A tleap script that builds the chain and sets N, CA, C and O, in Angstrom:
source leaprc.protein.ff14SB
mol = sequence {
  NALA THR ALA LYS GLU GLU ALA LEU ALA GLU
  ILE ASN LYS LEU ALA LYS VAL MET GLU ALA
  GLU ALA ASN ILE GLU THR LEU VAL VAL ALA
  LYS GLY PHE ALA GLU CYS VAL ALA VAL ILE
  SER GLU ASP SER ALA ASN VAL VAL VAL LYS
  SER GLU GLY LEU GLN ALA SER GLN ILE ALA
  GLN ILE ASN GLU ILE VAL TYR GLU GLN ALA
  GLY ILE SER PRO VAL ASN VAL LYS ILE ILE
  GLN CARG
}
set mol.1.N position { 1.328 -1.427 -0.344 }
set mol.1.CA position { -0.180 -0.207 -0.592 }
set mol.1.C position { 0.596 1.753 0.226 }
set mol.1.O position { 0.102 2.877 0.132 }
set mol.2.N position { 2.040 1.230 0.999 }
set mol.2.CA position { 2.914 2.426 0.360 }
set mol.2.C position { 3.168 2.451 -0.570 }
set mol.2.O position { 2.960 3.522 -1.142 }
set mol.3.N position { 3.853 1.192 -1.462 }
set mol.3.CA position { 4.479 1.170 -2.637 }
set mol.3.C position { 3.638 2.373 -3.202 }
set mol.3.O position { 4.055 3.506 -3.444 }
set mol.4.N position { 1.927 1.711 -3.415 }
set mol.4.CA position { 1.031 2.369 -4.083 }
set mol.4.C position { 1.235 3.406 -4.404 }
set mol.4.O position { 1.465 3.852 -5.528 }
set mol.5.N position { 1.118 4.257 -2.713 }
set mol.5.CA position { 1.084 6.328 -2.703 }
set mol.5.C position { 1.667 6.625 -3.016 }
set mol.5.O position { 1.433 7.715 -3.536 }
set mol.6.N position { 3.744 5.896 -3.176 }
set mol.6.CA position { 4.734 6.813 -2.968 }
set mol.6.C position { 4.390 6.747 -4.904 }
set mol.6.O position { 4.901 7.590 -5.642 }
set mol.7.N position { 3.434 5.572 -5.477 }
set mol.7.CA position { 3.800 5.684 -6.940 }
set mol.7.C position { 2.869 6.287 -7.120 }
set mol.7.O position { 2.588 6.321 -8.318 }
set mol.8.N position { 2.052 6.936 -6.360 }
set mol.8.CA position { 0.823 7.684 -7.621 }
set mol.8.C position { 1.579 9.566 -6.595 }
set mol.8.O position { 1.300 10.699 -6.988 }
set mol.9.N position { 2.331 9.296 -5.559 }
set mol.9.CA position { 2.208 10.934 -5.125 }
set mol.9.C position { 3.572 11.266 -6.551 }
set mol.9.O position { 3.580 12.289 -7.235 }
set mol.10.N position { 4.521 10.186 -6.675 }
set mol.10.CA position { 5.109 10.694 -8.278 }
set mol.10.C position { 4.652 11.160 -9.646 }
set mol.10.O position { 4.954 12.088 -10.397 }
set mol.11.N position { 3.766 10.098 -9.668 }
set mol.11.CA position { 2.616 10.602 -11.323 }
set mol.11.C position { 2.282 11.438 -10.844 }
set mol.11.O position { 2.342 11.904 -11.982 }
set mol.12.N position { 1.856 12.424 -10.093 }
set mol.12.CA position { 0.763 13.709 -9.891 }
set mol.12.C position { 1.840 14.443 -10.002 }
set mol.12.O position { 1.962 15.415 -10.747 }
set mol.13.N position { 2.886 13.873 -9.052 }
set mol.13.CA position { 4.051 15.563 -8.892 }
set mol.13.C position { 4.664 15.699 -11.081 }
set mol.13.O position { 4.840 16.584 -11.919 }
set mol.14.N position { 4.766 13.780 -10.963 }
set mol.14.CA position { 4.739 14.252 -13.030 }
set mol.14.C position { 4.108 15.455 -14.066 }
set mol.14.O position { 4.492 16.454 -14.675 }
set mol.15.N position { 2.655 14.517 -13.796 }
set mol.15.CA position { 1.452 15.052 -14.353 }
set mol.15.C position { 1.944 16.493 -14.022 }
set mol.15.O position { 2.123 17.138 -15.056 }
set mol.16.N position { 2.231 17.229 -12.811 }
set mol.16.CA position { 1.794 19.224 -12.740 }
set mol.16.C position { 2.863 19.630 -13.233 }
set mol.16.O position { 2.576 20.676 -13.816 }
set mol.17.N position { 5.135 19.188 -13.473 }
set mol.17.CA position { 5.336 19.066 -14.169 }
set mol.17.C position { 4.848 19.509 -15.509 }
set mol.17.O position { 4.665 20.632 -15.977 }
set mol.18.N position { 4.676 18.191 -16.040 }
set mol.18.CA position { 4.260 19.182 -17.447 }
set mol.18.C position { 3.138 19.759 -17.363 }
set mol.18.O position { 3.173 20.869 -17.893 }
set mol.19.N position { 2.172 19.495 -16.934 }
set mol.19.CA position { 1.087 20.893 -16.444 }
set mol.19.C position { 1.598 21.783 -16.829 }
set mol.19.O position { 1.270 22.298 -17.898 }
set mol.20.N position { 2.700 22.302 -15.964 }
set mol.20.CA position { 3.961 24.108 -15.561 }
set mol.20.C position { 4.184 23.622 -17.524 }
set mol.20.O position { 3.727 24.312 -18.436 }
set mol.21.N position { 4.996 22.285 -17.726 }
set mol.21.CA position { 6.062 22.755 -19.398 }
set mol.21.C position { 4.823 23.158 -19.788 }
set mol.21.O position { 4.811 24.359 -19.515 }
set mol.22.N position { 3.757 22.863 -20.272 }
set mol.22.CA position { 3.200 23.517 -21.569 }
set mol.22.C position { 2.491 24.084 -20.859 }
set mol.22.O position { 2.114 23.181 -20.113 }
set mol.23.N position { 1.848 25.289 -20.426 }
set mol.23.CA position { 1.342 25.837 -19.715 }
set mol.23.C position { 2.856 27.331 -19.784 }
set mol.23.O position { 2.682 28.391 -19.183 }
set mol.24.N position { 3.800 27.132 -20.372 }
set mol.24.CA position { 4.555 28.046 -20.257 }
set mol.24.C position { 5.235 28.099 -21.532 }
set mol.24.O position { 5.969 29.051 -21.796 }
set mol.25.N position { 4.964 26.731 -22.701 }
set mol.25.CA position { 5.773 27.173 -23.304 }
set mol.25.C position { 3.759 27.817 -24.101 }
set mol.25.O position { 3.598 28.959 -24.529 }
set mol.26.N position { 3.025 27.139 -24.086 }
set mol.26.CA position { 1.920 28.169 -24.677 }
set mol.26.C position { 2.012 29.453 -23.978 }
set mol.26.O position { 2.136 30.236 -24.919 }
set mol.27.N position { 2.026 30.102 -22.973 }
set mol.27.CA position { 1.503 31.163 -23.191 }
set mol.27.C position { 2.946 32.490 -23.765 }
set mol.27.O position { 2.763 33.670 -24.066 }
set mol.28.N position { 4.822 31.401 -23.732 }
set mol.28.CA position { 5.318 32.087 -24.267 }
set mol.28.C position { 5.575 32.571 -25.941 }
set mol.28.O position { 6.036 33.568 -26.498 }
set mol.29.N position { 4.913 31.077 -26.432 }
set mol.29.CA position { 4.448 31.480 -27.464 }
set mol.29.C position { 3.484 32.762 -27.662 }
set mol.29.O position { 3.920 33.796 -28.170 }
set mol.30.N position { 2.286 32.645 -27.275 }
set mol.30.CA position { 1.341 33.558 -26.750 }
set mol.30.C position { 2.250 35.340 -26.901 }
set mol.30.O position { 1.548 36.152 -27.503 }
set mol.31.N position { 3.157 35.704 -26.587 }
set mol.31.CA position { 3.775 36.525 -26.150 }
set mol.31.C position { 4.518 36.896 -27.810 }
set mol.31.O position { 5.082 37.984 -27.923 }
set mol.32.N position { 4.481 36.120 -28.802 }
set mol.32.CA position { 4.982 36.226 -30.358 }
set mol.32.C position { 6.093 35.614 -30.519 }
set mol.32.O position { 6.760 35.788 -31.539 }
set mol.33.N position { 6.609 34.510 -29.195 }
set mol.33.CA position { 7.368 33.774 -30.348 }
set mol.33.C position { 7.172 32.425 -30.975 }
set mol.33.O position { 6.534 31.540 -30.405 }
set mol.34.N position { 7.945 32.218 -32.618 }
set mol.34.CA position { 7.932 31.612 -33.128 }
set mol.34.C position { 7.705 29.718 -32.018 }
set mol.34.O position { 6.880 28.804 -32.062 }
set mol.35.N position { 8.616 29.923 -31.419 }
set mol.35.CA position { 8.269 28.536 -31.313 }
set mol.35.C position { 9.511 28.731 -29.136 }
set mol.35.O position { 10.394 29.589 -29.118 }
set mol.36.N position { 9.359 28.176 -28.273 }
set mol.36.CA position { 9.147 27.334 -27.044 }
set mol.36.C position { 9.117 25.676 -26.877 }
set mol.36.O position { 8.495 24.676 -27.236 }
set mol.37.N position { 10.115 26.066 -26.162 }
set mol.37.CA position { 10.551 24.859 -25.464 }
set mol.37.C position { 10.945 23.881 -23.917 }
set mol.37.O position { 11.839 23.043 -23.797 }
set mol.38.N position { 9.929 24.345 -22.855 }
set mol.38.CA position { 10.090 24.972 -21.909 }
set mol.38.C position { 10.598 23.120 -20.763 }
set mol.38.O position { 9.629 22.406 -20.507 }
set mol.39.N position { 11.728 22.726 -20.355 }
set mol.39.CA position { 11.564 22.358 -19.492 }
set mol.39.C position { 12.318 22.159 -17.499 }
set mol.39.O position { 13.412 22.337 -16.964 }
set mol.40.N position { 10.724 21.642 -16.983 }
set mol.40.CA position { 12.091 22.040 -15.549 }
set mol.40.C position { 12.060 20.704 -15.206 }
set mol.40.O position { 11.312 19.759 -15.453 }
set mol.41.N position { 12.811 20.831 -14.735 }
set mol.41.CA position { 13.831 19.512 -13.309 }
set mol.41.C position { 14.095 20.353 -11.848 }
set mol.41.O position { 14.615 21.459 -11.699 }
set mol.42.N position { 13.493 19.336 -10.734 }
set mol.42.CA position { 13.407 19.683 -9.723 }
set mol.42.C position { 12.565 21.565 -9.187 }
set mol.42.O position { 11.415 21.999 -9.136 }
set mol.43.N position { 14.208 22.241 -8.846 }
set mol.43.CA position { 13.746 24.011 -8.842 }
set mol.43.C position { 14.624 24.782 -9.672 }
set mol.43.O position { 15.284 25.779 -9.380 }
set mol.44.N position { 14.505 24.024 -10.985 }
set mol.44.CA position { 15.298 24.942 -11.936 }
set mol.44.C position { 14.081 24.500 -13.103 }
set mol.44.O position { 13.082 23.786 -13.009 }
set mol.45.N position { 14.945 25.638 -14.746 }
set mol.45.CA position { 13.980 25.540 -15.358 }
set mol.45.C position { 14.404 26.018 -16.331 }
set mol.45.O position { 15.264 26.895 -16.245 }
set mol.46.N position { 13.974 25.629 -17.431 }
set mol.46.CA position { 15.150 25.331 -18.597 }
set mol.46.C position { 14.072 26.583 -20.425 }
set mol.46.O position { 13.180 26.046 -21.082 }
set mol.47.N position { 14.435 27.697 -20.646 }
set mol.47.CA position { 13.685 27.853 -21.353 }
set mol.47.C position { 14.205 27.678 -23.475 }
set mol.47.O position { 14.714 28.744 -23.822 }
set mol.48.N position { 14.158 26.969 -24.300 }
set mol.48.CA position { 14.877 27.732 -25.365 }
set mol.48.C position { 13.693 28.542 -26.634 }
set mol.48.O position { 12.729 28.042 -27.215 }
set mol.49.N position { 14.243 29.869 -26.709 }
set mol.49.CA position { 12.706 29.581 -27.601 }
set mol.49.C position { 14.088 30.509 -28.519 }
set mol.49.O position { 15.163 31.048 -28.255 }
set mol.50.N position { 12.920 30.160 -30.081 }
set mol.50.CA position { 13.103 30.418 -30.716 }
set mol.50.C position { 13.273 32.308 -30.771 }
set mol.50.O position { 12.629 33.042 -30.022 }
set mol.51.N position { 14.217 32.782 -31.764 }
set mol.51.CA position { 14.885 34.689 -31.601 }
set mol.51.C position { 15.481 34.981 -32.323 }
set mol.51.O position { 15.850 34.034 -33.018 }
set mol.52.N position { 15.992 36.256 -32.716 }
set mol.52.CA position { 17.091 37.125 -33.408 }
set mol.52.C position { 18.147 38.017 -31.937 }
set mol.52.O position { 19.246 38.550 -31.783 }
set mol.53.N position { 17.085 37.738 -31.263 }
set mol.53.CA position { 17.371 37.927 -30.082 }
set mol.53.C position { 16.741 38.733 -28.560 }
set mol.53.O position { 15.699 39.382 -28.462 }
set mol.54.N position { 17.391 38.542 -27.869 }
set mol.54.CA position { 16.259 38.255 -26.816 }
set mol.54.C position { 16.330 39.868 -26.213 }
set mol.54.O position { 17.527 40.149 -26.289 }
set mol.55.N position { 15.595 41.055 -25.650 }
set mol.55.CA position { 15.554 42.164 -25.361 }
set mol.55.C position { 15.258 41.910 -23.934 }
set mol.55.O position { 14.706 40.949 -23.398 }
set mol.56.N position { 15.664 42.798 -23.535 }
set mol.56.CA position { 15.499 42.849 -21.744 }
set mol.56.C position { 14.041 42.182 -21.417 }
set mol.56.O position { 13.777 41.166 -20.775 }
set mol.57.N position { 12.873 43.460 -22.333 }
set mol.57.CA position { 11.997 42.879 -21.561 }
set mol.57.C position { 11.208 41.673 -21.989 }
set mol.57.O position { 10.221 41.141 -21.480 }
set mol.58.N position { 12.081 41.313 -23.325 }
set mol.58.CA position { 11.087 39.318 -23.336 }
set mol.58.C position { 11.576 38.789 -22.737 }
set mol.58.O position { 10.857 38.001 -22.123 }
set mol.59.N position { 13.545 38.707 -22.278 }
set mol.59.CA position { 13.142 38.458 -21.102 }
set mol.59.C position { 12.228 38.252 -19.805 }
set mol.59.O position { 11.825 37.179 -19.355 }
set mol.60.N position { 11.982 39.632 -19.279 }
set mol.60.CA position { 11.429 39.896 -18.261 }
set mol.60.C position { 10.016 39.387 -18.143 }
set mol.60.O position { 9.507 39.128 -17.053 }
set mol.61.N position { 9.156 39.197 -19.749 }
set mol.61.CA position { 8.076 38.283 -19.340 }
set mol.61.C position { 8.746 36.952 -19.512 }
set mol.61.O position { 7.854 36.367 -18.898 }
set mol.62.N position { 9.275 36.330 -19.717 }
set mol.62.CA position { 9.804 35.016 -19.828 }
set mol.62.C position { 9.276 34.671 -17.684 }
set mol.62.O position { 8.355 34.481 -16.890 }
set mol.63.N position { 10.406 34.788 -17.817 }
set mol.63.CA position { 10.619 34.686 -15.822 }
set mol.63.C position { 9.811 34.854 -15.857 }
set mol.63.O position { 9.245 33.777 -16.040 }
set mol.64.N position { 8.639 36.160 -15.767 }
set mol.64.CA position { 7.301 36.510 -15.256 }
set mol.64.C position { 6.381 34.572 -15.258 }
set mol.64.O position { 6.055 33.869 -14.301 }
set mol.65.N position { 6.252 34.322 -16.797 }
set mol.65.CA position { 5.733 33.283 -16.239 }
set mol.65.C position { 6.319 31.993 -16.322 }
set mol.65.O position { 5.418 31.183 -16.103 }
set mol.66.N position { 6.937 31.659 -16.442 }
set mol.66.CA position { 7.984 30.717 -15.381 }
set mol.66.C position { 7.582 30.418 -14.414 }
set mol.66.O position { 7.201 29.313 -14.030 }
set mol.67.N position { 7.638 31.790 -13.693 }
set mol.67.CA position { 7.589 32.032 -11.966 }
set mol.67.C position { 5.596 31.731 -11.957 }
set mol.67.O position { 5.018 30.974 -11.177 }
set mol.68.N position { 4.973 32.528 -12.988 }
set mol.68.CA position { 3.814 31.782 -12.800 }
set mol.68.C position { 3.014 30.820 -12.714 }
set mol.68.O position { 1.878 30.635 -12.277 }
set mol.69.N position { 4.034 30.067 -13.350 }
set mol.69.CA position { 2.983 28.636 -13.324 }
set mol.69.C position { 4.267 28.236 -12.268 }
set mol.69.O position { 3.757 28.469 -11.172 }
set mol.70.N position { 5.471 27.824 -12.045 }
set mol.70.CA position { 6.232 26.639 -12.191 }
set mol.70.C position { 6.592 27.232 -10.686 }
set mol.70.O position { 7.125 26.353 -10.008 }
set mol.71.N position { 6.384 28.972 -9.715 }
set mol.71.CA position { 6.804 29.238 -9.128 }
set mol.71.C position { 8.455 28.882 -8.644 }
set mol.71.O position { 8.918 28.751 -7.511 }
set mol.72.N position { 9.162 28.780 -10.084 }
set mol.72.CA position { 10.467 29.130 -9.936 }
set mol.72.C position { 11.567 30.131 -10.247 }
set mol.72.O position { 11.815 30.221 -11.449 }
set mol.73.N position { 12.332 30.957 -9.385 }
set mol.73.CA position { 12.694 31.895 -8.844 }
set mol.73.C position { 13.583 32.269 -10.836 }
set mol.73.O position { 13.997 31.319 -11.500 }
set mol.74.N position { 13.662 33.622 -11.319 }
set mol.74.CA position { 13.854 33.335 -12.220 }
set mol.74.C position { 15.494 33.444 -12.824 }
set mol.74.O position { 15.998 33.329 -13.941 }
set mol.75.N position { 16.177 33.815 -11.021 }
set mol.75.CA position { 17.452 33.280 -10.417 }
set mol.75.C position { 17.803 31.338 -11.158 }
set mol.75.O position { 18.626 30.620 -11.726 }
set mol.76.N position { 16.894 31.378 -10.760 }
set mol.76.CA position { 17.095 29.314 -11.315 }
set mol.76.C position { 16.401 29.337 -13.195 }
set mol.76.O position { 16.892 28.494 -13.945 }
set mol.77.N position { 15.434 30.202 -13.719 }
set mol.77.CA position { 16.015 29.917 -14.928 }
set mol.77.C position { 16.647 30.644 -16.509 }
set mol.77.O position { 16.855 31.652 -17.184 }
set mol.78.N position { 16.711 29.289 -16.387 }
set mol.78.CA position { 17.376 29.471 -18.190 }
set mol.78.C position { 17.453 30.247 -19.400 }
set mol.78.O position { 18.414 29.567 -19.760 }
set mol.79.N position { 17.343 30.873 -20.137 }
set mol.79.CA position { 16.609 31.077 -21.746 }
set mol.79.C position { 17.562 31.265 -22.141 }
set mol.79.O position { 18.496 32.053 -21.991 }
set mol.80.N position { 17.129 29.951 -23.057 }
set mol.80.CA position { 18.808 29.958 -24.473 }
set mol.80.C position { 18.219 30.072 -25.915 }
set mol.80.O position { 17.657 29.084 -26.387 }
set mol.81.N position { 18.284 30.822 -26.386 }
set mol.81.CA position { 18.097 31.475 -27.917 }
set mol.81.C position { 19.077 30.254 -28.298 }
set mol.81.O position { 20.053 29.603 -27.927 }
set mol.82.N position { 17.508 30.517 -29.935 }
set mol.82.CA position { 18.535 29.131 -30.569 }
set mol.82.C position { 17.719 29.996 -32.292 }
set mol.82.O position { 17.988 29.533 -33.401 }
savepdb mol mol.pdb
quit
């Protein structure tokens, strides 16, 4: 029974992470980026966006979206341009 509860808790955690990643990707694309991939691991996030050069305001928007959706502070967010 304990193993089952732990497995269910882990599945629940993974589902929440996947939902946060999908929400981040959708909201970043809605801000005008052509593509976005978000990967959350523990207390950090990597966000890959298609861009020819990020403006400070765009970086702030992405950081805000990640914080709102996943509770990850900007210091733990890596934004990668491609």
